[in-house]
C-alpha positions, 0 to 999 in steps of 0.5 A: 507565479512561476511554474516551479512555485505552482508545482511546489505549492501543489506538491506541498499540499494536495499531492501530500494529502493524496499520497497519505490517503493512498497509503492508508487505503492500501494498508487497510485493504490488506486487513479487510475481511475478504483478504483472510484467505490471501493472508493465510496463503501468504503466511504459509507459502514459505513452507509450500516447497518443503520436501522431507526426503 
């Protein structure tokens, strides 16, 4: 088996599964209960530098 074939097999199976798991973890990390303050801060950050002269 050549190196290319071995790397191709790894990328087609295990690497794809690891990338999918990492994507799901990062998406769910955003919606954890402890992140509510960060989400609120990010939501209101566009209004932070408004000046009403």
